[in-house]
C-alpha positions in Angstrom: 54.0 16.4 -31.8 53.4 13.1 -30.1 51.3 11.6 -32.8 53.5 12.9 -35.6 56.5 11.4 -33.9 54.8 8.1 -33.3 53.5 7.7 -36.9 56.3 9.2 -38.9 56.8 9.1 -41.9 53.0 8.5 -42.3 50.8 11.5 -41.7 48.3 11.0 -38.8 45.4 11.9 -41.0 46.4 9.2 -43.5 46.9 6.6 -40.7 43.5 7.2 -39.1 41.7 7.3 -42.5 43.3 4.1 -44.0 44.8 1.9 -41.3 43.4 2.5 -37.8 41.3 -0.5 -36.6 41.7 -2.1 -40.0 45.1 -3.5 -40.8 48.5 -4.1 -39.2 51.3 -1.8 -40.4 55.1 -1.5 -40.1 56.6 2.1 -40.0 60.3 2.5 -40.7 62.5 4.6 -38.5 66.2 5.5 -37.8 67.9 3.2 -35.2 68.2 6.1 -32.7 64.5 7.0 -33.0 63.5 5.9 -29.5 66.8 6.2 -27.7 65.5 9.0 -25.4 62.7 6.9 -24.0 64.3 3.9 -22.4 67.4 1.6 -22.7 68.4 -1.7 -21.2 71.0 0.1 -19.1 68.2 2.0 -17.4 66.6 -1.2 -16.0 68.9 -1.6 -13.0 68.3 2.0 -11.9 64.6 1.7 -12.4 64.3 -1.5 -10.3 66.7 -0.3 -7.6 65.4 3.3 -7.1 61.9 3.5 -8.6 60.7 -0.1 -8.4 57.2 -1.3 -9.2 55.4 -2.3 -6.0 52.9 -4.8 -7.1 52.6 -8.0 -9.2 50.2 -6.0 -11.5 53.0 -3.6 -12.3 55.7 -6.2 -13.2 55.9 -9.8 -14.3 58.3 -12.4 -15.5 56.9 -14.6 -18.4 58.2 -17.4 -20.6 56.1 -19.0 -23.3 53.0 -17.7 -21.6 54.0 -19.1 -18.2 54.6 -16.8 -15.2 57.6 -17.5 -13.0 56.7 -19.5 -10.0 59.6 -18.7 -7.7 59.0 -16.0 -5.1 60.8 -13.1 -6.7 58.9 -10.3 -4.9 60.2 -8.8 -1.6 57.7 -8.2 1.3 57.3 -4.6 0.3 56.2 -5.6 -3.2 59.5 -4.6 -5.0 61.3 -7.2 -7.1 64.3 -9.2 -5.8 67.0 -8.2 -8.2 68.9 -11.5 -8.0 65.7 -13.4 -8.8 65.1 -11.1 -11.8 68.6 -11.8 -13.0 68.1 -15.6 -12.6 64.8 -15.5 -14.5 66.5 -13.5 -17.4 69.2 -16.2 -17.7 66.4 -18.8 -17.9 64.8 -17.1 -20.8 62.0 -15.2 -19.0 60.8 -11.9 -20.5 60.8 -9.0 -18.1 57.6 -7.0 -18.3 56.9 -3.7 -16.6 53.3 -2.5 -17.0 52.4 1.2 -17.1 56.0 2.2 -17.3 55.1 5.9 -17.6 54.2 5.9 -13.9 57.8 5.1 -13.1 59.8 6.6 -15.9 59.4 10.2 -16.8 60.4 10.2 -20.5 57.9 7.5 -21.3 55.2 9.2 -19.2 55.6 12.5 -21.0 55.6 10.8 -24.4 52.3 8.9 -23.6 50.8 12.2 -22.4 51.9 14.0 -25.6 50.1 11.3 -27.7 47.1 11.3 -25.5 46.9 15.1 -25.7 46.1 14.8 -29.4 44.2 11.5 -29.4 41.9 12.0 -26.4 42.0 8.2 -26.0 43.8 6.8 -23.0 47.4 5.7 -23.8 49.7 3.6 -21.6 53.1 1.9 -22.2 54.4 -1.5 -21.2 58.0 -2.5 -21.4 59.1 -5.9 -22.7 62.7 -7.1 -22.4 63.2 -10.5 -23.9 66.4 -12.7 -24.0 67.8 -13.7 -27.4 65.7 -16.3 -29.1 63.1 -16.3 -26.3 59.3 -15.7 -26.4 57.2 -14.1 -23.7 53.6 -14.9 -24.8 52.2 -17.4 -27.3 49.7 -16.3 -29.9 46.9 -14.1 -28.4 44.9 -11.0 -29.0 44.5 -7.8 -27.1 41.4 -5.6 -26.5 43.4 -2.4 -27.2 45.3 -1.1 -30.2 49.1 -1.7 -29.9 52.0 0.4 -31.2 55.2 -1.6 -30.8 58.3 0.6 -30.6 61.5 -1.4 -31.0 64.1 0.2 -28.8 66.9 -2.4 -29.0 67.7 -5.6 -30.8 64.9 -7.1 -33.0 61.9 -9.3 -32.7 60.1 -11.4 -35.3 56.4 -10.7 -35.3 53.6 -12.7 -36.9 50.2 -11.0 -37.1 47.0 -12.9 -38.1 43.5 -11.7 -38.8 41.2 -10.8 -35.9 39.9 -13.3 -33.4 37.0 -10.9 -32.7 36.3 -7.7 -34.6 37.0 -4.6 -32.5 36.6 -6.4 -29.1 35.6 -4.3 -26.1 37.6 -4.4 -22.8 35.3 -7.1 -21.2 35.5 -9.4 -24.3 39.0 -10.8 -23.9 39.4 -14.5 -23.8 42.6 -16.7 -23.8 40.9 -19.3 -26.1 41.7 -18.8 -29.8 39.6 -20.0 -32.7 40.6 -23.1 -34.6 42.0 -23.0 -37.2 43.7 -19.7 -36.6 43.1 -16.9 -39.1 45.6 -16.5 -41.9 48.9 -14.6 -41.4 48.6 -11.1 -42.6 52.1 -9.8 -41.7 55.4 -11.4 -40.8 58.3 -9.1 -40.1 61.5 -8.8 -38.1 60.9 -5.5 -36.3 64.3 -3.7 -36.0 65.5 -0.9 -33.8 63.7 2.3 -34.5 60.7 0.7 -36.3 57.1 0.7 -35.2 54.5 -2.1 -35.6 50.8 -1.2 -35.4 48.5 -4.1 -34.4 44.7 -3.4 -34.3 42.8 -4.7 -31.3 41.5 -8.2 -31.8 44.2 -9.3 -34.2 46.1 -12.4 -33.1 49.8 -12.0 -32.8 53.0 -13.5 -31.3 56.7 -12.6 -31.3 60.1 -14.0 -30.6 63.4 -12.2 -30.0 65.8 -12.7 -32.8 69.6 -13.3 -32.5 70.1 -10.7 -29.7 68.0 -9.6 -26.8 65.1 -7.4 -27.6 63.7 -4.3 -25.8 60.5 -2.8 -26.9 57.7 -0.6 -25.7 54.1 -1.3 -26.4 51.9 1.8 -26.4 48.3 0.6 -25.8 45.5 2.7 -27.1 42.3 1.9 -25.2 39.8 3.3 -27.7 36.8 5.2 -26.3 33.9 3.8 -28.4 30.6 5.1 -29.8 29.0 2.6 -27.4 30.6 4.4 -24.4 29.5 7.8 -25.8 25.9 6.6 -26.1 26.0 5.2 -22.6 27.3 8.5 -21.4 24.5 10.3 -23.2 21.8 7.9 -21.7 23.2 8.6 -18.2 22.1 12.2 -18.5 18.5 10.8 -18.4 19.1 10.2 -14.7 18.1 13.8 -14.1 14.5 12.9 -15.1 12.8 11.3 -12.1 10.8 9.0 -14.3 14.0 7.1 -15.2 14.9 6.9 -11.5 11.8 5.1 -10.4 12.0 1.4 -9.4 10.6 -1.3 -11.6 7.3 -2.7 -10.4 7.1 -5.8 -8.2 7.4 -9.0 -10.3 8.9 -7.1 -13.2 10.7 -10.1 -14.7 7.3 -11.5 -15.7 6.5 -8.3 -17.7 3.0 -6.8 -18.1 1.0 -4.7 -20.4 1.4 -1.7 -18.1 5.1 -2.2 -18.0 5.3 -2.4 -21.8 3.4 0.9 -22.1 5.7 2.6 -19.6 8.8 1.2 -21.3 7.7 2.5 -24.8 6.8 5.9 -23.3 10.3 6.2 -21.8 11.9 5.1 -25.1 9.9 7.8 -26.9 11.2 10.4 -24.5 14.8 9.2 -24.5 15.9 10.9 -27.8 15.1 14.3 -26.4 17.4 13.5 -23.5 20.4 12.5 -25.6 22.8 15.5 -26.1 26.3 15.1 -27.6 27.7 18.0 -25.5 26.4 16.5 -22.3 27.7 13.1 -23.2 31.2 14.5 -24.0 31.2 16.4 -20.7 30.4 13.1 -18.9 33.2 11.3 -20.6 35.7 14.2 -20.0 34.9 14.0 -16.3 36.2 10.4 -16.2 38.9 10.6 -18.8 40.3 14.0 -18.3 39.4 15.7 -15.0 40.0 12.6 -12.9 43.4 11.9 -14.5 46.5 13.4 -12.8 48.3 16.0 -15.0 51.9 15.5 -16.2 54.4 16.7 -13.5 55.6 20.2 -13.7 59.2 21.2 -13.4 58.5 24.3 -11.3 56.3 22.6 -8.6 57.4 24.8 -5.7 58.0 28.1 -7.6 55.6 31.0 -6.9 54.1 32.1 -10.2 55.2 35.6 -11.1 52.7 38.4 -11.3 51.3 38.5 -14.9 51.5 41.6 -17.1 48.8 42.3 -19.6 51.5 41.9 -22.3 52.6 38.4 -21.1 52.8 35.6 -23.6 51.6 32.3 -22.4 51.7 28.7 -23.8 49.7 25.6 -22.9 51.6 23.1 -20.8 52.4 20.0 -23.0 50.7 16.7 -22.4 47.4 18.2 -21.1 44.0 17.2 -22.6 41.7 20.3 -22.8 38.0 20.6 -23.5 35.8 23.7 -23.4 32.3 23.2 -22.1 29.4 25.6 -22.3 25.9 25.6 -20.9 23.1 27.9 -19.8 24.9 30.8 -18.0 28.3 29.2 -17.7 31.4 28.1 -19.5 34.3 26.1 -18.3 37.5 24.3 -19.1 38.0 20.6 -18.3 41.7 19.7 -18.2 44.0 16.9 -17.1 43.7 16.9 -13.3 40.9 19.5 -12.8 38.5 22.0 -14.3 37.6 25.7 -14.2 34.0 27.0 -14.4 33.0 30.6 -14.7 30.4 32.9 -16.3 29.3 32.3 -19.9 31.3 35.3 -21.2 34.6 33.5 -20.7 33.8 31.0 -23.4 35.4 32.9 -26.3 38.6 33.3 -24.2 38.7 29.6 -23.4 38.2 28.7 -27.0 41.1 31.0 -27.9 43.3 29.3 -25.3 42.3 25.9 -26.8 43.3 26.8 -30.3 46.2 29.4 -30.1 49.8 28.3 -29.9 50.9 31.6 -28.2 48.4 33.3 -25.9 48.9 37.0 -25.2 46.9 38.0 -22.1 45.6 41.2 -23.6 44.3 39.2 -26.7 41.8 37.1 -24.7 38.5 38.0 -26.3 35.4 39.3 -24.7 36.9 40.3 -21.3 38.1 43.5 -19.7 41.8 43.9 -18.8 41.1 43.0 -15.2 39.2 39.9 -16.2 41.9 38.8 -18.7 44.5 38.9 -15.9 42.2 37.0 -13.5 41.5 34.2 -16.0 45.1 33.9 -17.1 46.3 33.9 -13.6 43.9 31.2 -12.5 45.0 29.0 -15.4 48.7 29.6 -14.7 48.2 28.7 -11.0 46.2 25.7 -12.1 49.1 24.5 -14.3 47.2 24.8 -17.6 49.3 27.7 -18.9 52.8 28.8 -18.3 54.8 32.0 -19.3 56.6 31.4 -22.5 60.3 31.3 -22.2 62.2 33.5 -24.8 64.1 31.3 -27.3 
């Protein structure tokens, strides 16, 4: 549901086949489309009761210049009177990683990430009428700009660098700048997609502007290959130190290098590489909060109907003698015979305990119970 909502009225399959990483795009939407995520009236409550606690989480910017006055209290929270003064002076209020502080945004990011499997975060931008936060620049992540209030005039140019990686950002732009590809006043309810590397800038129109930028940090093929190569660490030949004076090279060193290169393809396995990536992207990431944190799970009946908790990224892994499930915040590993049941859980919308394939009734209850206690599944509530 997250992707469909984000990309409506365009089908996700069409977007990823024709637009992703290629061209900027504006998607229309009703004015109230994003009203449940955040509103300007929520800012005071957020800063007073759930304030960001570091300069990395919040900033005040005008024309690319950060506010010099000391607007942060000793505990790291913002001084509200200083934020108000900066706003009156034309500074844009930026709150990074808003999903960490504001539940509706956090849940929406999790819903999009559940389908994408790429990390997704959200930054909030509140800009006074006619003001500009940043001058022309490019980002190393794909951006989906969700206009919540007011409007902002955007200008998107061609790429400074084609598909830049996270360590390839630079504030210097090429001269002359690439041609303008899109100029549009983004109105309430609309979405603007900007591929990473494309130069862009924006200015609030006649009224104040509030928008969310969903940043998609793409996991690249280069990262997958690196993850696959890291599996070679299990072979002690790749763990040995280089010979003394290795920078000068030698015939022996060349021979060893070529022998290891010849051996490497046999070490590269897609499933092992995906498992490595999932350990970093899925298992180590906290899951979305649960509403029933302190409730004791009820005893499961064999006829119980379960559903997956929304916002979780799941991946089934299999190997010699074992199978497991990697999920947001943890993993479960068991004997190989649970693999069909795990695949069923991954694909089915409703999961009846007695329908888990390949297991006895006792094993079905044990597996389902572990996944309920682990927060992966929950008992479906009757409509």
